[in-house]
C-alpha positions as a printed NumPy array, in Angstrom:
array([[ 74.46 ,  85.03 ,  23.798],
       [ 77.394,  83.107,  23.298],
       [ 81.108,  83.176,  22.966],
       [ 83.18 ,  81.63 ,  20.022],
       [ 85.097,  78.803,  20.673],
       [ 88.324,  80.151,  18.929],
       [ 89.03 ,  83.199,  16.629],
       [ 88.599,  82.698,  13.089],
       [ 91.145,  83.31 ,  10.29 ],
       [ 91.774,  86.848,   9.674],
       [ 91.025,  87.74 ,   5.737],
       [ 93.548,  89.066,   3.79 ],
       [ 91.481,  92.2  ,   3.069],
       [ 87.861,  93.14 ,   3.615],
       [ 85.513,  92.592,   0.514],
       [ 84.334,  96.157,   0.734],
       [ 86.035,  99.077,   2.598],
       [ 84.045,  99.824,   5.441],
       [ 82.782, 103.491,   5.916],
       [ 84.045, 105.18 ,   8.999],
       [ 81.438, 105.496,  12.16 ],
       [ 79.362, 108.355,  11.755],
       [ 80.035, 111.5  ,  13.921],
       [ 76.165, 112.057,  14.225],
       [ 73.023, 110.319,  13.813],
       [ 69.336, 111.532,  13.515],
       [ 66.526, 109.369,  14.661],
       [ 62.92 , 110.308,  14.384],
       [ 59.799, 108.299,  15.544],
       [ 57.134, 108.521,  12.769],
       [ 54.202, 110.152,  13.753],
       [ 50.542, 109.428,  13.01 ],
       [ 50.667, 105.41 ,  12.306],
       [ 47.261, 104.099,  13.051],
       [ 46.877, 100.816,  14.884],
       [ 47.758,  98.075,  12.386],
       [ 45.204,  95.39 ,  11.549],
       [ 45.665,  92.108,   9.626],
       [ 45.792,  92.773,   5.816],
       [ 46.843,  96.373,   6.09 ],
       [ 49.043,  98.121,   3.535],
       [ 51.851,  98.435,   5.954],
       [ 54.203,  99.728,   3.316],
       [ 51.82 , 102.471,   2.198],
       [ 51.223, 103.597,   5.772],
       [ 54.943, 103.892,   6.539],
       [ 55.532, 105.413,   3.269],
       [ 53.162, 108.069,   3.911],
       [ 54.61 , 108.644,   7.589],
       [ 58.04 , 109.003,   6.035],
       [ 57.015, 111.527,   3.538],
       [ 55.211, 113.473,   6.521],
       [ 58.489, 113.807,   8.198],
       [ 60.287, 115.462,   5.073],
       [ 60.832, 111.988,   3.055],
       [ 63.643, 109.571,   2.74 ],
       [ 67.168, 110.1  ,   1.771],
       [ 69.811, 107.491,   0.333],
       [ 71.296, 105.183,   3.314],
       [ 68.176, 105.844,   5.652],
       [ 67.144, 102.974,   7.886],
       [ 63.52 , 102.208,   8.823],
       [ 63.379, 100.38 ,  12.249],
       [ 60.058,  98.854,  12.624],
       [ 58.72 ,  97.149,  15.658],
       [ 57.864,  93.413,  15.3  ],
       [ 54.306,  93.895,  16.433],
       [ 53.198,  95.981,  13.644],
       [ 54.885,  93.557,  11.108],
       [ 53.17 ,  90.481,  12.811],
       [ 49.694,  92.167,  12.845],
       [ 49.904,  93.206,   9.262],
       [ 50.663,  89.567,   8.425],
       [ 47.862,  88.324,  10.747],
       [ 50.327,  86.331,  13.136],
       [ 47.507,  85.896,  15.72 ],
       [ 46.521,  82.66 ,  17.444],
       [ 43.431,  82.74 ,  19.753],
       [ 44.215,  80.674,  23.086],
       [ 40.575,  79.988,  23.557],
       [ 40.985,  77.646,  20.452],
       [ 44.177,  75.967,  21.497],
       [ 44.152,  72.586,  23.175],
       [ 47.497,  71.916,  25.326],
       [ 49.243,  68.729,  24.828],
       [ 50.432,  66.656,  27.916],
       [ 53.917,  68.113,  27.538],
       [ 52.675,  71.705,  27.254],
       [ 50.445,  70.819,  30.571],
       [ 53.557,  69.567,  32.446],
       [ 55.769,  72.587,  31.49 ],
       [ 53.168,  74.873,  32.468],
       [ 52.933,  73.396,  35.822],
       [ 56.543,  73.684,  36.291],
       [ 56.753,  77.38 ,  34.961],
       [ 53.335,  78.473,  36.229],
       [ 52.328,  79.563,  33.053],
       [ 48.886,  79.221,  30.841],
       [ 49.174,  75.582,  29.388],
       [ 47.605,  76.998,  26.358],
       [ 50.333,  79.617,  25.855],
       [ 53.085,  76.845,  26.656],
       [ 51.653,  75.005,  23.863],
       [ 51.787,  77.755,  21.087],
       [ 55.324,  78.383,  22.635],
       [ 56.325,  74.883,  21.883],
       [ 54.772,  74.817,  18.515],
       [ 56.979,  77.725,  17.554],
       [ 60.022,  76.16 ,  19.198],
       [ 62.878,  73.663,  18.17 ],
       [ 63.763,  72.889,  21.818],
       [ 63.31 ,  74.347,  25.375],
       [ 66.625,  75.899,  26.476],
       [ 66.055,  76.634,  30.104],
       [ 62.905,  76.983,  32.37 ],
       [ 61.876,  77.722,  35.911],
       [ 59.233,  79.528,  37.571],
       [ 57.723,  82.13 ,  35.272],
       [ 60.651,  81.718,  32.765],
       [ 60.839,  79.844,  29.56 ],
       [ 63.643,  80.045,  27.547],
       [ 63.384,  78.402,  24.007],
       [ 65.131,  78.22 ,  20.606],
       [ 62.641,  79.6  ,  18.233],
       [ 62.142,  77.849,  14.938],
       [ 64.114,  80.57 ,  13.362],
       [ 66.868,  80.211,  15.554],
       [ 66.663,  83.011,  18.193],
       [ 67.037,  81.96 ,  21.616],
       [ 64.449,  84.037,  23.608],
       [ 61.868,  84.143,  26.146],
       [ 58.322,  82.461,  25.222],
       [ 59.29 ,  82.161,  21.459],
       [ 58.735,  86.048,  21.125],
       [ 54.773,  85.317,  21.754],
       [ 53.323,  88.339,  23.454],
       [ 49.957,  89.535,  24.801],
       [ 50.938,  93.157,  25.217],
       [ 49.57 ,  95.731,  23.072],
       [ 47.624,  92.976,  21.396],
       [ 44.131,  94.215,  20.045],
       [ 41.422,  91.978,  21.71 ],
       [ 39.11 ,  91.997,  18.855],
       [ 41.42 ,  89.48 ,  17.179],
       [ 40.05 ,  86.63 ,  19.479],
       [ 38.613,  86.247,  22.753],
       [ 42.289,  85.602,  24.112],
       [ 44.647,  86.461,  21.373],
       [ 48.238,  86.39 ,  21.413],
       [ 50.635,  87.631,  18.636],
       [ 53.595,  85.484,  17.007],
       [ 56.821,  86.636,  15.367],
       [ 56.521,  86.94 ,  11.596],
       [ 56.905,  83.608,   9.756],
       [ 60.274,  84.849,   8.164],
       [ 61.396,  88.306,   9.772],
       [ 64.25 ,  88.693,   6.941],
       [ 61.393,  87.826,   4.43 ],
       [ 59.036,  90.522,   5.816],
       [ 61.858,  93.052,   5.855],
       [ 62.995,  92.41 ,   2.388],
       [ 59.361,  92.794,   1.177],
       [ 59.007,  96.117,   2.869],
       [ 62.497,  97.177,   1.887],
       [ 61.593,  96.668,  -1.873],
       [ 58.195,  98.235,  -1.52 ],
       [ 59.165, 101.427,   0.383],
       [ 62.354, 102.034,  -1.82 ],
       [ 59.921, 101.982,  -4.903],
       [ 57.239, 104.294,  -3.152],
       [ 59.871, 106.665,  -1.814],
       [ 62.094, 106.856,  -4.825],
       [ 65.437, 106.084,  -2.844],
       [ 66.705, 102.824,  -1.351],
       [ 65.605, 102.524,   2.256],
       [ 66.93 ,  99.721,   4.575],
       [ 64.605,  98.016,   6.796],
       [ 65.08 ,  96.153,  10.281],
       [ 62.408,  94.182,  12.256],
       [ 63.143,  94.633,  15.825],
       [ 62.122,  92.918,  19.14 ],
       [ 63.228,  93.416,  22.583],
       [ 65.381,  90.68 ,  23.956],
       [ 66.45 ,  89.946,  27.481],
       [ 70.185,  88.86 ,  27.75 ],
       [ 72.045,  86.053,  29.751],
       [ 74.251,  87.747,  32.384],
       [ 72.793,  91.227,  32.191],
       [ 69.657,  92.747,  33.389],
       [ 67.045,  94.556,  31.192],
       [ 65.937,  94.029,  27.682],
       [ 67.527,  95.823,  24.493],
       [ 66.261,  95.802,  20.938],
       [ 67.668,  93.63 ,  18.535],
       [ 67.209,  92.722,  14.782],
       [ 64.902,  89.846,  13.88 ],
       [ 64.921,  90.81 ,  10.19 ],
       [ 67.088,  92.881,   7.985],
       [ 67.123,  94.008,   4.281],
       [ 69.097,  96.66 ,   2.36 ],
       [ 72.03 ,  96.673,   4.781],
       [ 74.739,  94.385,   6.197],
       [ 73.226,  93.055,   9.452],
       [ 76.736,  91.937,  10.457],
       [ 80.044,  93.857,   9.521],
       [ 83.309,  92.094,   9.271],
       [ 86.197,  94.251,  10.607],
       [ 88.676,  91.534,  10.784],
       [ 91.686,  92.766,   8.992],
       [ 90.901,  96.555,   9.397],
       [ 93.822,  98.268,  11.339],
       [ 93.239,  99.593,  14.675],
       [ 94.714, 103.173,  15.758],
       [ 98.193, 101.796,  15.954],
       [ 97.802,  99.847,  12.868],
       [ 97.461,  96.311,  14.298],
       [ 94.804,  94.323,  12.347],
       [ 91.686,  93.393,  14.093],
       [ 91.424,  89.615,  14.393],
       [ 87.894,  89.04 ,  15.625],
       [ 85.942,  92.099,  15.366],
       [ 82.55 ,  91.597,  13.827],
       [ 79.981,  94.218,  14.604],
       [ 76.201,  93.459,  14.946],
       [ 75.346,  96.303,  13.05 ],
       [ 71.619,  95.668,  12.584],
       [ 71.523,  95.002,  16.41 ],
       [ 73.248,  98.193,  17.316],
       [ 70.767, 100.195,  15.231],
       [ 67.827,  98.217,  16.632],
       [ 68.992,  99.184,  19.995],
       [ 69.162, 102.761,  19.334],
       [ 65.893, 103.039,  17.629],
       [ 64.145, 101.259,  20.754],
       [ 65.078, 104.306,  22.866],
       [ 62.439, 106.133,  20.801],
       [ 59.928, 103.318,  20.489],
       [ 59.657, 102.525,  24.167],
       [ 58.213,  99.437,  25.715],
       [ 54.836, 100.215,  26.741],
       [ 52.012, 102.608,  25.616],
       [ 54.189, 105.163,  23.688],
       [ 52.676, 103.812,  20.241],
       [ 55.72 , 104.815,  18.345],
       [ 56.581, 101.514,  16.356],
       [ 58.524, 102.928,  13.441],
       [ 61.83 , 104.964,  13.798],
       [ 63.658, 106.577,  10.797],
       [ 67.41 , 106.579,  11.092],
       [ 69.612, 108.958,   9.149],
       [ 73.443, 109.465,   8.906],
       [ 74.519, 105.758,   8.927],
       [ 75.093, 105.354,   4.978],
       [ 75.583, 101.755,   5.679],
       [ 78.203, 100.213,   3.185],
       [ 79.054,  96.702,   2.184],
       [ 76.844,  93.782,   0.776],
       [ 73.484,  93.262,   2.432],
       [ 73.423,  90.484,   5.003],
       [ 70.125,  89.25 ,   6.685],
       [ 69.69 ,  89.263,  10.29 ],
       [ 69.991,  85.271,  10.501],
       [ 73.707,  86.018,  10.197],
       [ 73.468,  87.385,  13.441],
       [ 72.823,  83.821,  14.936],
       [ 75.798,  82.127,  15.895],
       [ 76.103,  78.503,  14.745],
       [ 76.257,  75.587,  17.227],
       [ 79.888,  74.807,  16.101],
       [ 81.191,  78.211,  17.271],
       [ 79.018,  78.25 ,  20.598],
       [ 80.461,  77.15 ,  23.878],
       [ 77.255,  77.285,  25.713],
       [ 74.986,  75.352,  23.51 ]])
């Protein structure tokens, strides 16, 4: 989380007139999805699940837990086969973590941001600032190795784009896709769903120049549109054994040119805390 160093210039007019906020949304956790294995036809399984709840409509958004995308893409590492470096051993001693896990975290990271006992915050190689580079052991099938962990997708925006195109073709209507994960936040307790990848919708909506209730132009308002959708969907997904990794969101009709989730990451020149 970061704060811009100064407001950016207000554009003369938005490139696309934004849609008003909807008065109602419908969210449905897709039933019947099996446990996902490497190489599974995720788009086919998801399309069948969408059809089972009545099919898709234009403007629908499908939010997917990162884990099922990573599992389908085979993003497993077996810690039993990992030899930790000296740097990983030292950091593991300071954080009281498995040195093999720390080694994998370092391989997936650009830098260590903060660390303390049981806490390791890094900048992931894709730019996300997060705990443990998003690497997780929870809900990871043990048959994938003697001590498996699951990495984030290689490129979550690309994963979302592939699923967006495949699902839109199978369902006959354009359906946006968000790949979500749970993030902790500085200065606030608790995790919330955020977008790691997005396709078919603007991950960020620029409202600068739009009038408020009294006609004053908004000067700095950009909404993390994909993050807001991911957070809403995570209420249905849950965090434990719920087994609901896909949520269909209807009623948004997102307008504006598509923007990837990487646009949600604030650049270093606008970050007072980097």
